[in-house]
C-alpha positions in Angstrom: 19.6 14.2 15.2 20.0 11.1 12.9 18.5 7.8 13.8 19.3 4.5 12.2 16.2 2.2 12.4 16.2 -1.6 12.1 13.1 -3.5 11.1 13.1 -7.3 11.5 9.6 -8.4 12.8 9.0 -11.0 10.0 10.1 -11.6 6.4 11.7 -8.2 5.9 15.1 -7.0 7.2 15.2 -3.2 6.7 17.5 -0.3 7.6 16.7 3.4 7.4 18.3 6.7 8.2 15.9 9.4 9.3 16.3 12.8 11.0 14.3 14.5 13.7 12.3 16.5 11.1 10.9 13.3 9.6 13.2 13.4 6.5 13.9 9.9 5.2 17.4 9.7 3.8 17.3 6.0 3.0 14.9 3.1 3.5 16.6 -0.1 2.3 15.3 -3.7 2.8 15.7 -7.3 1.8 12.7 -9.6 2.1 12.1 -13.3 1.9 9.9 -14.7 -0.9 9.1 -18.2 -2.1 7.6 -19.8 -5.2 5.7 -22.3 -3.0 5.0 -22.6 0.7 5.4 -19.9 3.3 7.9 -18.6 5.8 9.9 -20.9 8.1 11.0 -18.7 11.0 14.5 -20.3 11.5 15.2 -20.0 7.7 14.0 -16.3 7.7 16.3 -15.6 10.7 19.2 -17.1 8.7 18.3 -14.9 5.8 18.4 -11.8 8.1 21.8 -12.8 9.5 23.3 -13.3 6.0 22.2 -9.9 4.6 22.1 -7.6 7.7 25.6 -6.1 7.1 24.9 -5.4 3.5 21.5 -3.7 4.2 23.1 -1.5 6.8 25.8 -0.5 4.4 23.3 0.2 1.6 21.2 2.4 3.9 24.2 4.4 5.0 25.5 4.8 1.4 22.1 5.8 0.1 21.8 8.4 2.9 25.3 9.7 2.2 26.2 9.2 5.9 28.9 7.5 7.8 28.2 5.2 10.8 29.8 7.8 13.1 27.1 10.3 12.0 24.4 8.3 13.7 23.1 9.6 17.0 20.5 7.0 17.9 19.7 3.4 17.1 16.1 2.2 17.0 14.9 -1.4 16.4 11.6 -3.2 16.2 11.1 -4.7 19.6 7.6 -6.0 19.3 5.4 -7.7 18.2 6.8 -10.2 15.7 8.4 -13.6 15.1 10.9 -14.2 17.9 13.6 -15.7 15.6 13.5 -12.6 13.4 13.2 -10.0 16.2 16.4 -11.3 17.8 18.5 -10.5 14.7 17.3 -6.9 14.7 17.8 -6.5 18.4 21.3 -8.1 18.3 22.3 -5.7 15.4 21.0 -2.7 17.3 22.9 -3.7 20.5 26.1 -4.3 18.6 25.9 -0.9 16.8 25.0 0.8 20.1 28.1 -0.6 21.8 30.3 0.2 18.8 29.1 3.8 18.6 28.5 4.4 22.3 25.0 5.7 21.3 21.6 5.1 22.9 19.5 2.2 21.7 15.7 2.2 21.9 13.2 -0.5 21.1 9.8 0.4 19.6 6.4 -1.2 18.9 6.0 -2.1 15.2 2.2 -1.4 15.2 2.5 2.1 16.6 5.4 2.8 14.2 3.0 2.2 11.3 0.6 4.8 12.8 3.3 7.4 13.5 5.0 7.2 10.1 1.5 7.5 8.5 0.7 10.6 10.5 3.8 12.5 9.5 3.8 11.4 5.9 0.1 12.1 5.2 -0.3 15.1 7.5 -3.3 13.4 9.2 -3.8 14.7 12.7 -5.8 12.3 14.8 -6.8 9.3 12.7 -8.2 5.9 13.2 -5.7 3.5 11.8 -6.8 0.4 9.9 -3.7 -1.7 10.3 -3.9 -4.6 7.9 -0.8 -6.7 7.6 0.3 -10.3 7.6 0.0 -11.2 11.3 -1.9 -8.1 12.5 -5.4 -6.8 11.8 -6.4 -4.0 14.1 -8.4 -0.8 14.2 -6.5 1.6 16.4 -7.1 5.1 17.7 -5.5 7.3 20.3 -7.6 7.8 23.5 -6.7 8.3 27.1 -3.0 8.1 26.9 -2.7 5.0 24.8 -3.3 3.7 21.3 -6.5 1.7 21.9 -7.6 -1.3 19.9 -11.3 -0.8 18.9 -11.5 -3.9 16.8 -9.2 -6.8 15.6 -9.1 -10.2 14.1 -10.2 -13.1 16.4 -8.0 -15.6 14.7 -5.5 -14.9 11.8 -4.4 -11.7 10.3 -5.8 -10.5 7.0 -2.4 -10.9 5.3 -1.8 -14.4 6.6 -5.3 -15.3 5.5 -4.7 -14.1 2.0 -1.3 -15.8 1.9 -2.7 -19.1 3.2 -5.3 -19.1 0.4 -2.7 -18.2 -2.2 -0.4 -21.0 -1.0 -3.3 -23.4 -1.2 -3.9 -22.6 -4.8 -0.2 -22.7 -5.6 0.7 -19.0 -5.8 3.6 -19.0 -3.4 4.6 -16.2 -0.9 3.7 -13.4 -0.6 0.3 -14.2 -2.1 -1.7 -11.0 -1.6 -0.3 -9.2 -4.7 -1.0 -12.3 -6.8 -4.6 -12.5 -5.5 -5.0 -8.9 -6.5 -3.9 -9.5 -10.0 -6.2 -12.5 -10.4 -9.1 -10.5 -8.9 -8.8 -7.9 -11.7 -9.9 -10.7 -14.1 -12.8 -11.8 -12.0 -16.3 -11.1 -13.3 -18.7 -12.9 -11.0 -19.2 -12.3 -7.3 -19.5 -15.5 -5.3 -21.2 -15.1 -1.9 -18.8 -16.0 0.9 -19.1 -16.0 4.8 -19.1 -12.5 6.1 -17.7 -12.7 9.6 -18.1 -9.5 11.6 -18.6 -10.0 15.3 -19.3 -6.8 17.0 -16.2 -4.7 16.4 -14.0 -7.8 15.5 -13.5 -9.9 12.4 -12.8 -13.5 11.8 -11.2 -15.2 8.8 -10.7 -18.9 9.8 -14.1 -20.1 8.7 -13.9 -18.1 5.5 -10.6 -19.7 4.6 -12.1 -23.2 5.0 -15.1 -22.2 2.9 -12.8 -20.8 0.1 -10.7 -24.0 0.1 -13.9 -26.1 -0.3 -15.2 -23.9 -3.1 -11.8 -24.1 -4.9 -11.6 -27.9 -4.5 -15.1 -28.3 -5.9 -13.9 -27.1 -9.3 -17.2 -25.2 -9.8 -15.7 -21.8 -9.6 -13.1 -19.9 -11.5 -10.1 -18.9 -9.4 -10.3 -15.4 -10.7 -13.9 -15.1 -9.4 -12.9 -16.5 -6.0 -10.0 -14.0 -5.7 -12.3 -11.1 -6.8 -15.0 -12.2 -4.3 -12.7 -12.7 -1.4 -11.2 -9.2 -1.7 -14.7 -7.6 -1.9 -15.8 -9.5 1.1 -12.9 -9.1 3.5 -12.2 -5.5 2.7 -15.9 -4.7 3.3 -15.5 -6.4 6.7 -12.5 -4.3 7.6 -14.1 -1.0 6.5 -17.3 -1.7 8.3 -15.6 -1.9 11.7 -13.3 1.0 10.8 -16.3 3.2 10.1 -17.9 2.2 13.4 -14.7 3.0 15.2 -14.6 6.5 13.5 -18.2 7.1 14.6 -17.5 5.9 18.2 -14.4 8.0 18.6 -15.7 11.1 16.9 -12.9 11.1 14.4 -13.1 12.0 10.7 -9.8 10.6 9.5 -9.0 7.0 8.4 -5.3 6.1 8.0 -4.3 2.9 6.2 -1.2 1.0 7.4 0.4 -2.4 6.8 1.3 -4.4 3.7 -2.2 -5.3 2.8 -3.0 -1.6 2.6 -1.0 -1.5 -0.6 -3.9 -3.2 -2.3 -5.5 -0.7 -4.7 -9.0 -2.1 -4.3 -8.8 -1.7 -0.5 -7.6 1.9 -1.0 -10.5 2.6 -3.4 -13.0 1.2 -1.0 -11.5 3.2 1.8 -11.9 6.4 -0.2 -15.5 5.6 -1.0 -16.4 4.8 2.6 -14.8 7.9 4.0 -16.5 10.2 1.5 -19.9 8.7 2.4 -19.1 9.0 6.1 -18.0 12.7 5.6 -14.4 12.0 6.5 -11.1 11.6 4.7 -8.9 8.6 3.8 -5.1 8.9 4.2 -2.8 6.5 2.4 1.0 6.7 2.7 3.4 5.7 -0.1 3.8 1.9 -0.5 7.3 2.1 1.0 5.7 3.3 4.3 2.8 0.8 4.2 4.9 -2.4 4.1 7.3 -3.4 6.8 10.0 -0.8 6.7 12.7 0.7 8.9 11.9 4.3 8.3 8.9 4.0 10.6 11.0 2.3 13.3 13.6 5.1 13.1 10.9 7.8 13.2 9.1 6.3 16.3 12.6 5.9 17.9 13.2 9.6 17.5 9.7 10.5 18.9 10.1 8.3 21.9 13.7 9.3 22.6 12.8 13.0 22.5 9.9 12.3 24.9 12.3 10.8 27.4 11.2 7.2 26.9 13.7 4.6 28.0 13.5 0.9 27.0 15.5 -2.2 27.4 16.7 -4.2 24.4 14.8 -7.4 25.2 12.5 -8.6 22.4 8.7 -8.8 23.2 7.1 -10.9 20.5 3.6 -10.8 22.1 3.4 -7.1 23.2 0.2 -5.5 22.2 -0.4 -2.1 20.8 -2.4 -1.0 23.9 0.4 -2.1 26.3 2.4 1.1 25.4 2.1 4.3 27.4 1.9 7.1 24.7 3.6 9.9 26.6 4.5 11.9 23.5 0.9 12.8 22.7 -1.5 14.9 24.8 
């Protein structure tokens, strides 16, 4: 079986061809970036409309497949920016009608976990899902992927991007903060907001802006300090989730998980805990269509049927995980 997956939850429009063994034949994408400011949803949707045909063609060409070879269409149905999700859903419906093939909508957050499981060979991990809008600690229990901790306000990626925009770095800002952090030499104490199993970034963002505006601190030191602080917060709640669930595997997912310092800290924490850290390739950490196609195959083979209506606010733990026992 060949599945064509379409990802369009936010700034990335991606298309991938994957088979039912988990082989990824192509994983093409086109993403919005800016020199200043952030994403404007309507403009991002216009971007997706303008490039969707080209990305689909590139994915098929890279895979060496024809459109008639496709057996299943999967698309990111939830959660995400409504303007963007609609473009992926419309493209999937159109291809389904054209090919007379089944179309299945999948949850973007769960897709991160399932592509990570097959690409790292982790068996039953806790997922630290760190991306733009999403920050969750997820593990399978009782027929669902349960959220054991999450952000109480903004996602880790949006937090980093907001600070990056404030200091003039443009979008996406996370990679630029990482580069500046490598030059930082002095740790500046920042608010450490862990509340039970949850984290909060809003107050920390305000504090960072105040410190930057004061002119007393080097921007490199602020970037270094913010990474050390927020990654420690994420790994503290991840470690507690592993202990609570009795699991020894931590899987990283989401675009922020591409950060080498977060990966290093994850390895250190897991070794001290007596567990193991699993980190997929960057192409499977960021928003990508391969994970959408792979979850589409898993759910289709399990007999899952979905509509093609977008669900921007659907949560990870709303989904019945009937393909795991």
